[in-house]
N, C-alpha and C positions, 0 to 999 in steps of 0.2 A: 142291902149294901153287901155284895159279894166280897168273902174274904179275899185278901190280896194272897196271889201264889207265890212264893218264893222262886226267886231266879236261881238256877244252878250257876255256882261259882264259872267262871271264863278260864277257859283252859290255856296255858302258856302254848305260845307256838314258836315255830322255829325264827331265827332272825330273819328281817325283810330283804328282800333281793336288793332294792336300792340302795341300802345300806352296804352290802356285801360289795355292791358295784362300786360305791364311792370308796369303798377302802382296796379295791382292786385300781382304780384309777389313780387315787392316792398314792400307791406304790410304783405305779408306773411313771407318774409324774415326779417322783423321788428318783427311780432310777436315770431318767432322762437328764435330770437337772445335774447328776453326779457323773454321766457320761459327758455332759457338755464342759463342767467344771473340768473333768479331767483332759477334754480336748482342748480346752484354752489352756490350760496348764503346759501341755504339749507342746502347744503355737509358741507359748511363750519361750519354752525351754530349745526349740528349734529356731527362733529367731535370734535368741542370744548369741549364738555361734555366728551367724551370718552376720549380724552387726559387729560383732568381733573381728570377723574376717577382713570386713570391708574398713575397720579402722587399720586393723595390721597392713593390709593392703597399702593404704595412703601413707603409713608411716614409712612401709618399706620403699615405697618409691620415692618419697621425699628423701629416704637417706640415701637411696641410690643415686639421684640427682646431683645430693651433696657431694658425694664420692666422686661421681665424673666430673664435675666443675673441678674440685682440686686436681684429678688425674688430667684433664685437659690442659689447665694451665702450668702443670710441671712438665707435660709432653711438649708443650708449646714454647717453653722455656728452652728445653733440652734440644729441640729441633732449631731454635733460633741461634742459641749459643753456636751448634755445627754448621749452619748457614755461616754465619759471621765469621767461623773459622775459616772454612772453605773462601769466602770472599777476600779475607785477609791475607790469606797465602798466596791467591792470585794477585791481588792489589800489590804485593811484595815485588813480585816477578814483574808485576809491569811497570813500575817505578825504577828497575833496575838500570843503570847507566849503560850496561854492554847491551841492552835490548833495544837495537836500533834497525827498524823494518826497511827504510829506504836502500839500504845495500842490499836486500834479500837476503837466503838465509846463511849468513856468512857465519864462521866459527867460533865467533864469542857469542852469539846467541844461540845456538845449535848447545853449545857446551853448558852454558846458564839454565837452560831449559832442560836438557837431558840430566844434570846432575840433581835438579830439582823435583822434577817431575816424571821421570821415566819410571814406568811400572807405580805409580802412585797408588795409594791405599784409599786416598781421598777421593778420587773420582772413578767410578767403576767402570764407565765408559770409555773414559780418556780424557786427554787435553787438547786443545788444537789452537795456534796463532794465528789469525787472522789479520790480513791488511785491511784498510779503510775501503778498498773495492771489493772486499771480501773471497781475496785470494788465499787459500792456504798457504801457509810460510813453513810453518812445522806443526808437526802434530804427533803424539804418543797414544795409541799405536799409528804406524804411518797411515795404513788403511782406514783411518777412524771415519765410520759413518756420520756426514752431516744431512742427511735427508735429501729428498728429491728435487724440490722446489731452489731456485736460485736463493742464499744466504742472505743476500741484500734485501729481500721481501720479507723476512721474517721482523714479527713486531718486536721482538728484543735486539736484533741486530739495529733498526732503523734508531730505536729508542737511545741506544748506547751510542751510537754515533751522533746522534741530533744534541742530546743533552748532556754527554760525558760524563755519565753517571752509571754505577753497577745495575745489573738486572738480574732477576731470578725468574724463569718461566719456561715453558714448554719448547722442546726443539724446534718441532715443526707441528706436527699434529696431535689431536687429544691421546693416541696412543704411543707417544714418545716420550724420550727421556726428559728429565727435568735439566737446565742449563745454567750456570751460573756464567755471566758474561760480566769481564771487569774492561774499563777502556784502557788503551795505552796513550796517554798523553804528554804532546811535546811543545815545547813553545808556549808554555801557558796552558792555552786551553784548546788546543789544536788535536783532535784524535787522529792518531795516525793508523791506528790497529787496535785489536782485543784480545784479550785471553778468554776462552771458553773453555769451561769443564762441564761433564757430562756426567751424571749419576742417574740410577735407574734403581728404585725401592725394591723390586724383586732380585736384582744383583745382589746388592748387601743391602743389610737393613741399615733405616737410617735412625736415630735416635727420635725416640715420638711418633713415629710413622710405622705402623702394623696391622696386619688383618690375621687375626688367629680365630678361627672358628665362625662363631656368630656373633663376636664383637669386632668391629672396625674403627679405623683412625684414618680419618679424610683430610689432606691439603686442599683448600680453597682460596683462590685468589679473592680479593674482596670485589672484583667486577664480577664474581658469577663462574668463574672457569675452574675445572676439578684438574688439579695438580699431581696428587698422588693419592692414593697408589692408583697403577697403570696396566691392567685395565682393573677395576674395581669387580669384586666380585657379586654377580648378579644385582647389578646395579644399573638403572635406566637414567643416567642423567637428564635433568629437566633444568627448567629456571626456576620453576616454583620450589624443586628440591635445593637449588640452590639459596634462595631466598628463605627457605625453612631453617637451613643450615645457619646461615648467617644470624638468624634472630636468635639462636642458641647461646650466642657470646651473651647475650643481654637477659635472656629468660631460657635458661634449661627446663627442658620437657619431653613430651611424648613425639614422636615422629614415626611416620611411615615409610619403610624403605623396602622396596622389592615385595609389599605384601606383608611385610613383617612389623610388626608393633616395636619401636626401639627407642629406649630414654637415651638422650643426648644431651652433651653439655658442649660448648665451644668456646677457645680463647685465642685471642690475636696472638702471631708471631711475631717476637722483634726481630726484625730484620735489620739490614745494615742500612745506612743513609742513602736515601735516593732509590732503593728497591720497592717495587710495589708490593703493599701491603698484602699479607694472606692470614688465614687462621686455621686452626686446627680442629676438626670437630670430632668427638671420642663418642662413638655409638655402642650400645650393649642391647641384649635381645631383651624385652622386658620379661620375656618368660622365664628367664633363669631366676628372676626375684619371685615370679608370682607361682612357678611351680612348686616352692618348698610349703608357700603359705596354703595354696590350694591343696595340697595333699594331708598338711594338717588338719585343715579345714573339713575336708570330705572325711577324715578319721574320725573328727569331733561329730561330724553331722550323722555319722553312720552308727559309731556309739550312742548318742542321744537317742537317735531314731530307733535303734536295737533295745536300748532300756526303755523308751516310752512306749514301744509296741508291746514288749513283755510287760511292763506294767500295766499297760490294757488290757492284756489278755487275763492277764492274774486278776485285775480287776471286774472285767467281765464275766470270768469263771467264778469269781466269790459273789458278784452280785446276781448272777443266775441263779446260784446255789442257795442264796438268801432268799432269793425271791422264791424258789421252788419250794424253800422251808416254810416261807410265810404263808405260801398257797397252801401246803400241807397243813401247818398249824390253822391256818383258816378253815381248811376242809375238816379238820378234828374237831374246830370248837364248833363250827355248822352240824357235825355228826352229833356231838354230844349233847348240844341244844336242842336238836331235834329228839335224840334219842331221850332226853330229859323231859321235853314238852310231852311224847309218845308215852313215858312211863308214867307220868302225872296222868295223863287221859286214861291210859289203859289200868291204872289203879283205881280210878274214879269208877269206870265202867266195871271192872271186875268185883268192886263191893256191891255195885247194884246188882248185878248179875249175881252173884252170892246169896245176897239177903232174899231174891227172888227165889232162888233154886231152894234155898232151906224150906220153905213155905211148900213147895212144890213136894220136895221129897217126904216131908212130914204127912201131908195130904196123900202120897202114894202109898206111904206104909199103912194109912187106913183102909185103903182100898181093899176089897175082895172080890176075885173074878164071880160074876153071876152067871156066867154061860162059859161055852168053851171059846168065843170071840173074845171075852176078857182074858181069857187067859193068855192070847196072843199079845192082846194092846197092851197089858201090864209091863210085859219085857221091854218091849219096844218103847213104852214111855220112860222107864228105867233106864234103859240104854241111852235113851237122847238127854235124860238128866243128866247121866254121867259123860255124857261129851260135853256138854256146856259146863259141868262141874271142873271137867279138865280144862276148857278153855279158861275159866276164872282163875284157876289156878296158875295158867302159864301169866294170864295178865299181871296177876299178883306177884308173880316171881321175876317177871320184866320188870315191872314198875319200881319195886324195892326189894332186891337181892336180899335173902337172910344170910346170917354169917353161916360158915359150914363147921358141922360137929364132925370132925374126922375119928373113925376108929375100926381096928381089922374086921375086915368083913370076906366072906366066901363069894366069891363073883357070881358063881354058878346059882346061889340062893336068889342073889339080886336079880338075876336074868329070870329067874322062875318066877318072881314076884312079879316083873313087867310081864310076863306072858301070861300070868293069870288073869291080871285086870285087861289083857289085850283080848282075852276070849269072851269078853262080855260086849263086845263091838258086834254089832249086826253083821257088819262087813267079814267078821272072822269065819261066818258060816260059809262063805263062797271063796275063800283063798286057803288052799292048803298050805300049811305051815309045818317045815320040817325042822328038827333041832338035832344038835349033835354038839355034847358040851364035855370037856374034860372037869374032872374034879382034883381038889386042892389048889384052887388057884385064889391066894389069900391077897386081898388089896388093902392099902390103908385108906378109906373114902370115907363121905358123906353119905351113908346109904340111900336117905331119901332123896338127895339130890342126882345121885348115880342113877337110882331109879327111875325118875323122872326122865333124865336124858334117855336111856335106853328105852324107856316108854316112848317116847317122843319119835325114835328110829323105827321101832316096831310098828307104832300108827300109821307113821307117813308109808311105811312098805305095802302094809294091809290094804290102807285105802288106796294105794296107787293101784293096786292089784284088782281090788273091786273095781275101779274106774276103767280100769285096761279091760274087764270083762264084760262090764256093761256098754262099754263101746264096741264091743266085739273084734278089739285088738287081741285080748290073748282069750281064747275059751278057757283055758284050764290056768289061772295065775297060781302060784307059788311063791313062798317066803320061805328062805333057808336060813336058819340061825346056827352059827357055829362058834364055840369058845373053845381056844386051844393055847396052849404055851409056846412062847417063840423067845426062846433065850431067858432073859430078866424079864419079859414083858407077856402080859395076859392080852390075845387079842381076840377081839370079840368081832365076826363078820356078820351083817345083816344085807343079804342079797335077793332080788328080786327079778322076775322076768312082765315087769312092767312097762316094758320099752324105755327105761330112762327118763332121766331130768332134760325139760326142753331145753336145746343147745342155747336158746336166747337167754334164758335163767342163769346158766351155769357161772357166768362171771360175778353173780350178784347172790350165789347160792347160799351164803352164809350172811348175808345182809338179815336185820330185822325187817319183818312184814315184804319179804321177796318172797310170793308163791304163784304158781300158775293155776292152782285148783280153786274151784268155787267156794268149796268148804272150808279151807285152811285159811288162817290169817298170816302166816311166815315166821312161826316165831320159833317152832319145835326146834330145828336145825342150830338157830344162832345159839338158843340157850342150852342144846345140848354141848354144843362145842365148847361154848363158854365154862360148863360145868365140867366136861373132861379134861380140859385143858388147866383150869384151878385144880385139879388132881396131880397135875404134872403130866398127862397123857396127851393125845393126839387123837383128832377125827377126821377121817378124808373122805375123798368121795371119789370112785372109779366108774368110768362108763363102760359096761359090759356089752357084748353082741345083743344080747334080749332085754337087757336093763342095767342095773344098779346095782355097787355093792359101797356098803359103809363100812369102814374099818376103824372100829374104836380099840385104841393102844392104850394100856396102863402100867405103870411098873407095878411087879409082886411086890409083896410085903418085906420079903428079904431083900430085895434092892432099892426100896424107898429111904 
């Protein structure tokens, strides 16, 4: 029965891709939900002033109609009183006993009429006394126009003569003046003539009848005839319009007049007994009531929209910044977990390699060269063992960095120590190494950690030069090491002519395990930079025409 072989412990790995994708999808869904909620809130914020505008518009329309109804009633009453006054004055004269038409324009009639109506202000166009046959008996002014058609054919003349009642109507056509006709009755019911007064709204304003700006007052007979004003401004009179105006008596509301939306109300005009009925319609441009509300609504809408857009922009900006912070945190977490997993793996591997190297080194220490070929093989074996030892130390330092033990050190001695270990490399024989170092540069560092960082820089340069020689890129590779003072800093330059770092690798040059060489594992530069920055210094890379330059800067002891 074979003994069971213990399995090596499983190594921790980086977080799975599906988990990260689920996390990203959750973030995107949360962002979309927040944007949807903000858009819904904005819709409500924009709908609120719209509903308020519609309500205010309806209230303003109702208030305007109520005001117009009262205005129409007041103006109709005023016009009715005025027309009754005109009819009463003519009625008083028609009943005067000296007004006898049978004897023609005799002295008493003329005296009475001249005294009462000469240059009267009651009738803007004048007053005329007509006989029953339509003959002019007297008029003021004497040349007062009575129209072109025979007077006896006029509807008002025939009605007054036939029924013996007063009438108020148009003189002749739709563009003529308004007439107030009163019968002259003798012998009980016999109409022997009539007194006719003419007035025109444009010549002298009538109480309750006006046309100012976009507002309009119309006097309409109950049979649909427009009486005043004459002519109305931009008005095409139709039967339908007359019906709409008459309907305003019982239901004030909207009406379209000359392609303009108007609010209107109407009221019956109290006229003398026997006079045909008429009504007064008061119209007002609806825009007068809507314009202030629309301006206020647009102002509120613009303000709300500006606030909403500003809020949305700020929200999107903050959301994008938060999302990017989450992505960076996620990337850092993924990097840390990856590095932790790699560190655990490298530490396990380094322990195994180090244990094997200890046995190999012990065996090599017992070997003695038996021939000249052995004198060549043993140093080569020792060099490879040293290389593996360096690899093991790098892996151990990466997996479990030790705490720093800082003390004042001469930087020149630390560089010399790194150079001495470098000369044991087989590649050092193929690369010319030049050294120029200033003295008296004291730094406060952990010597072991800093020597390891410098050793990594020098090894990379020498190994790159050897590869360039083997590939034929540089027949005579060289590495130049320079140490000098610049102000309060010590500057170590490591330059080579090995062609420089692969351009594709430059963005990831300082990342762990990023390497383009078959022999490297990509830990030297990241560990060197971490060590230098832990001492308050910096490590940078510069591409040269023929190769590379790494600049290591450390604060001097006096400036630390």
